[in-house]
C-alpha positions in Angstrom: -59.9 9.2 -42.4 -60.8 6.1 -44.3 -59.3 3.0 -45.9 -59.1 2.7 -49.6 -61.9 0.4 -50.8 -61.6 -2.1 -53.6 -64.7 -1.0 -55.4 -63.6 2.6 -55.5 -60.1 1.6 -56.9 -61.6 -0.7 -59.5 -64.0 2.0 -60.6 -61.2 4.5 -60.9 -59.1 2.0 -63.0 -62.0 1.1 -65.3 -62.7 4.8 -65.9 -59.1 5.4 -66.9 -59.0 2.4 -69.1 -62.3 3.0 -70.8 -61.4 6.6 -71.5 -58.6 5.2 -73.7 -60.7 2.2 -74.9 -58.3 -0.2 -73.2 -58.2 -3.0 -70.7 -56.6 -2.2 -67.3 -53.6 -4.3 -68.3 -53.2 -2.5 -71.6 -53.6 0.9 -69.8 -50.7 -0.1 -67.6 -48.6 -1.1 -70.6 -49.5 2.1 -72.4 -47.8 4.1 -69.6 -44.5 2.3 -70.3 -41.3 4.3 -70.8 -41.8 6.9 -68.1 -38.2 7.4 -66.9 -37.1 9.5 -64.0 -33.8 9.8 -62.0 -35.8 9.4 -58.7 -39.3 8.4 -57.6 -41.3 9.2 -54.5 -42.8 5.8 -54.2 -41.9 2.2 -55.1 -45.2 0.4 -55.4 -44.8 -3.2 -54.3 -47.6 -5.2 -56.0 -48.6 -8.4 -57.7 -49.4 -9.0 -61.3 -52.6 -10.7 -60.2 -54.0 -7.2 -59.2 -53.8 -5.4 -62.6 -57.0 -3.5 -62.2 -56.3 -2.5 -58.5 -52.7 -1.5 -59.4 -53.9 0.8 -62.2 -56.5 2.4 -59.8 -53.9 2.9 -57.1 -51.3 4.2 -59.5 -53.9 6.7 -60.8 -54.7 7.8 -57.2 -51.1 8.3 -56.3 -50.2 10.2 -59.4 -53.3 12.4 -59.0 -51.9 13.3 -55.6 -48.7 14.5 -57.2 -46.4 11.6 -56.5 -44.0 9.9 -58.9 -44.5 6.2 -58.7 -42.3 3.3 -59.8 -44.4 0.4 -60.9 -42.4 -2.2 -62.9 -45.3 -2.9 -65.3 -45.2 0.8 -66.3 -41.4 1.5 -66.2 -40.2 -1.8 -67.5 -43.0 -4.0 -68.8 -40.4 -6.2 -70.6 -39.2 -7.7 -67.3 -40.7 -11.1 -66.6 -41.9 -10.9 -63.0 -42.7 -14.7 -62.9 -39.0 -15.4 -63.2 -37.0 -15.2 -60.0 -33.4 -14.7 -61.2 -30.3 -12.7 -60.2 -30.8 -10.4 -63.1 -34.3 -9.6 -62.1 -33.3 -9.2 -58.5 -30.6 -6.7 -59.5 -33.1 -4.8 -61.6 -35.5 -4.5 -58.7 -32.8 -3.5 -56.2 -31.7 -0.8 -58.6 -35.2 0.5 -58.9 -35.7 0.6 -55.1 -32.4 2.5 -54.7 -33.9 5.5 -56.6 -37.2 5.5 -54.7 -37.7 7.4 -51.4 -40.4 5.1 -49.9 -42.0 1.7 -50.5 -45.8 1.1 -50.3 -46.7 -2.5 -50.0 -50.1 -2.9 -51.8 -51.9 -5.4 -49.5 -54.7 -7.2 -51.2 -56.1 -10.7 -51.1 -53.6 -11.7 -53.8 -50.5 -10.2 -52.2 -49.6 -13.2 -50.2 -49.2 -15.2 -53.4 -46.5 -12.9 -54.8 -43.0 -14.2 -55.5 -41.4 -10.7 -54.9 -43.4 -8.5 -52.5 -42.0 -9.8 -49.2 -38.5 -9.8 -50.6 -39.0 -6.2 -51.7 -40.3 -5.1 -48.4 -37.5 -6.8 -46.5 -34.8 -5.3 -48.7 -36.3 -1.8 -48.5 -36.7 -1.9 -44.8 -33.2 -3.0 -44.2 -31.6 -0.6 -46.6 -33.8 2.5 -46.6 -36.4 2.2 -43.9 -39.4 4.1 -45.2 -41.9 1.2 -45.6 -45.6 1.5 -45.2 -48.6 -0.8 -46.0 -51.2 0.3 -48.4 -54.3 -1.9 -47.7 -57.1 -2.1 -50.2 -60.2 -3.4 -48.3 -63.4 -5.1 -49.6 -66.4 -2.9 -49.0 -67.8 -5.1 -46.3 -64.5 -5.0 -44.2 -64.9 -2.9 -41.1 -61.2 -2.6 -40.3 -57.8 -3.6 -41.6 -56.4 -6.7 -40.0 -52.8 -6.8 -41.0 -51.2 -10.2 -41.3 -48.1 -11.4 -39.6 -45.1 -9.1 -40.0 -47.1 -6.4 -41.9 -48.3 -5.2 -38.5 -44.8 -3.9 -37.8 -45.3 -1.0 -40.3 -47.5 2.0 -40.5 -50.4 1.8 -42.9 -52.1 4.2 -45.2 -55.5 5.8 -44.9 -56.8 8.7 -47.0 -58.9 11.8 -46.2 -61.9 13.1 -48.2 -59.6 14.7 -50.8 -57.6 11.5 -51.3 -54.5 12.7 -49.5 -52.4 10.0 -47.9 -51.8 9.7 -44.2 -49.8 7.2 -42.2 -51.3 5.6 -39.1 -48.9 4.1 -36.5 -49.6 0.4 -35.9 -50.9 -0.6 -32.5 -48.6 -2.8 -30.5 -49.5 -5.2 -27.7 -46.9 -5.9 -25.0 -45.9 -9.2 -23.4 -48.4 -8.7 -20.6 -51.3 -8.2 -23.2 -51.6 -4.5 -22.6 -52.2 -2.5 -25.8 -50.3 0.7 -26.1 -51.6 3.6 -28.2 -48.7 6.0 -28.9 -49.0 9.6 -30.0 -49.0 11.0 -32.5 -50.6 8.0 -34.2 -51.2 9.7 -37.6 -48.9 11.7 -39.9 -49.2 13.1 -43.4 -47.4 11.0 -45.9 -45.0 13.9 -46.8 -44.1 14.5 -43.2 -43.4 10.8 -42.7 -41.2 10.3 -45.7 -39.1 13.4 -44.9 -38.6 12.3 -41.3 -37.0 9.4 -39.5 -38.8 6.1 -40.4 -38.1 4.5 -37.1 -40.0 7.2 -35.2 -43.3 6.0 -36.6 -42.7 2.3 -35.9 -44.1 0.6 -32.8 -41.8 0.5 -29.8 -40.3 -2.8 -28.7 -42.4 -4.0 -25.8 -40.4 -6.4 -23.6 -37.9 -9.1 -24.6 -38.0 -10.9 -27.9 -39.3 -14.5 -27.6 
């Protein structure tokens, strides 16, 4: 298993865009209008990551998943505007998606929407996972703050998605490794989301 690397994703995006003689942003816009009654994945992402988003979208679709990405489905929506109308649109989109993948990059913490999307999906549907894209020099994924509460995505040599259970440290400082600590994406999304979350270790403080 391996983490998805930024250079690989950017190469994939550029290859797809160049094949159509487009920029990554134009390639995303060109996919607009794909409408479905349901989607396998709601891709929570930031507009600052156009090239990475295109590469990840291409990877997920190649693996056979239907993916809701607002740039693709509804490019007319102004993501820079936080309004009741936009919030209603995003809620409606999440309602028809089975899972949410939070695309964690260096730019993700600047997003106006991503944390709100994660919180809403967690509270209403449950199947939330983190999809980290790491720089080539990074040796491991260091999830930040509350992202460590959710399983995260790794891929095998064929690009298939697997979920790894997050490691939890108890109040006494002991780290607990629970088994099984890895599950195929399809098995995870068809099961109980809470079964692959870390256990509560001691009282909340």
